[in-house]
C-alpha positions in Angstrom: 101.0 103.0 103.2 100.9 106.3 105.0 102.6 105.4 108.2 105.7 103.3 109.1 107.0 102.4 112.5 110.7 102.1 113.0 110.8 99.3 115.5 113.6 100.4 117.8 114.1 102.2 121.1 117.7 103.1 120.0 117.4 106.8 119.3 120.6 107.0 117.2 119.6 104.1 115.0 116.1 105.6 114.7 117.5 109.0 113.7 119.7 107.4 111.0 116.8 105.4 109.6 114.5 108.4 109.8 117.0 110.5 107.9 117.4 108.0 105.1 113.7 107.1 104.6 112.4 110.6 105.3 114.5 112.1 102.6 113.1 109.6 100.0 109.5 109.8 101.3 108.8 113.2 102.8 105.0 112.5 102.9 105.4 109.2 104.9 104.7 109.5 108.6 107.7 107.9 110.4 107.2 106.8 114.0 109.3 104.8 116.4 108.5 102.6 119.4 108.9 105.7 121.6 105.6 106.9 120.1 103.9 103.9 121.4 104.0 103.7 125.3 104.2 100.2 126.5 105.6 98.9 123.2 107.6 95.7 124.0 111.3 95.3 123.3 111.3 91.7 122.3 114.1 89.4 123.3 116.4 88.8 120.4 116.5 85.0 120.6 117.4 84.4 117.0 120.9 83.1 116.1 120.9 85.0 112.8 120.5 88.7 111.9 117.5 87.8 109.8 115.7 86.0 112.6 116.2 88.9 115.0 115.1 91.5 112.5 111.9 89.5 111.9 111.3 89.1 115.7 111.5 92.9 116.2 109.5 93.9 113.1 106.7 91.4 113.7 106.4 92.3 117.4 106.1 96.0 116.5 103.6 95.3 113.8 101.4 93.3 116.1 101.5 95.8 118.9 100.9 98.9 116.7 98.7 97.4 113.9 100.9 99.3 111.5 103.6 98.6 108.9 106.8 98.2 111.0 110.5 98.1 110.0 113.3 96.6 112.1 116.9 95.9 111.5 119.6 93.7 113.0 123.2 94.4 112.3 126.6 93.4 113.4 130.4 93.8 113.0 132.2 90.7 111.7 136.0 90.6 112.2 138.0 88.0 110.3 140.7 87.7 113.0 138.1 87.2 115.7 135.7 84.7 114.2 132.4 84.2 116.0 133.1 86.7 118.7 130.9 89.5 117.4 128.6 89.1 114.5 125.0 88.6 115.6 126.3 89.1 119.2 128.0 92.5 118.5 125.8 94.4 120.9 126.4 91.8 123.6 130.2 91.6 123.1 131.9 92.0 126.4 128.5 92.3 128.1 125.4 94.3 127.1 126.1 96.9 129.8 129.6 97.6 128.6 129.9 100.8 126.6 130.9 100.8 123.0 134.0 102.8 123.9 135.1 99.9 126.2 134.1 97.3 123.6 136.3 99.0 121.1 139.2 99.1 123.5 138.9 95.3 124.0 138.7 94.6 120.3 141.8 96.7 119.6 143.6 95.0 122.4 142.7 91.6 120.9 144.0 92.7 117.5 147.3 94.2 118.8 150.1 93.1 116.5 147.7 91.8 113.8 148.9 93.3 110.4 146.5 95.4 108.3 146.1 92.7 105.7 144.6 90.4 108.4 142.3 93.0 109.9 139.5 92.5 107.4 136.0 93.2 108.7 132.5 94.0 107.5 129.2 95.4 108.8 126.3 93.3 107.9 122.6 94.4 108.2 119.3 92.7 107.7 116.0 94.6 107.6 112.5 93.1 108.0 109.4 94.8 106.9 106.2 93.5 108.6 102.5 94.0 108.8 99.9 92.0 110.8 98.1 90.9 107.7 101.0 90.2 105.2 104.1 88.0 104.9 107.3 89.7 106.2 109.8 90.8 103.7 113.6 90.7 104.4 116.4 92.7 102.8 120.2 92.6 103.5 123.5 94.4 102.6 127.1 94.5 103.8 129.9 97.1 103.9 133.5 95.8 103.7 136.4 97.4 105.5 139.1 96.8 108.1 139.6 97.4 111.8 141.6 100.6 112.4 144.6 100.7 114.7 142.8 103.3 116.8 139.4 105.0 117.0 138.8 108.1 114.9 135.9 110.4 114.3 132.9 111.7 116.2 130.1 110.8 113.8 127.9 107.7 113.6 127.6 105.4 116.6 128.5 101.9 117.8 131.7 100.5 116.3 131.9 103.2 113.6 135.1 104.8 115.0 137.2 101.7 114.5 135.7 100.6 111.1 138.3 101.7 108.5 137.3 102.3 104.9 140.5 101.8 102.8 139.0 103.3 99.7 138.1 106.5 101.5 141.1 106.6 103.9 139.0 107.2 107.0 136.7 105.5 109.5 132.9 105.3 109.3 132.8 107.8 112.1 134.9 110.3 110.1 132.1 110.6 107.5 129.2 113.1 107.4 125.8 111.5 107.8 125.2 111.9 104.0 128.5 110.2 103.1 127.8 107.4 105.6 124.3 106.7 104.2 125.7 106.4 100.7 128.1 103.6 101.5 127.1 102.0 104.8 125.4 98.6 105.3 122.3 100.3 106.7 122.3 102.9 104.0 122.5 100.3 101.3 119.9 98.0 102.7 117.5 100.9 103.3 117.9 102.0 99.7 116.6 98.6 98.7 113.8 98.9 101.2 112.9 102.3 99.9 112.7 100.9 96.3 110.2 98.3 97.7 108.3 100.9 99.6 108.0 103.1 96.5 105.7 100.4 95.0 103.4 100.6 98.1 103.0 104.3 98.7 
């Protein structure tokens, strides 16, 4: 493998995945769907993270003819069962900003004590090629929902995802700190170990 397509049009997610994999494999050419004009953004019709990751990875592999990597991740909140999860990006409407989504989540959790604000980020990654069976990897990161947003790093729901053992939110971390403990960082470490056998 000399080239890998990160199957996303999300520039922040692509940058994060590029940082993690590029550090481990400096000689691997990492591209995104932005490098392939006309590359489709397939509809995420799966009802699981795994299914959606596979849909995106296999679509990119078929379009580009290259190895392609895609993830699907979500925020699960114990006190709001079924409201986010695989539908995290669509919570409160796809066109609603993450800032507004977080406002709504915090409003829904108003008065809920810390012990009941358990949450986790869950991430599945699919690695696909037109001529091979797709591989799937997964990881989680446990935490709680903060009382208010904090931090300017990361993206998505990171500002309200509190890490009790570190005493800060995911968005308070540096990129390197986040990659070491986050759901995406952990699953990409597994993917990288697999890729090491192929490069």
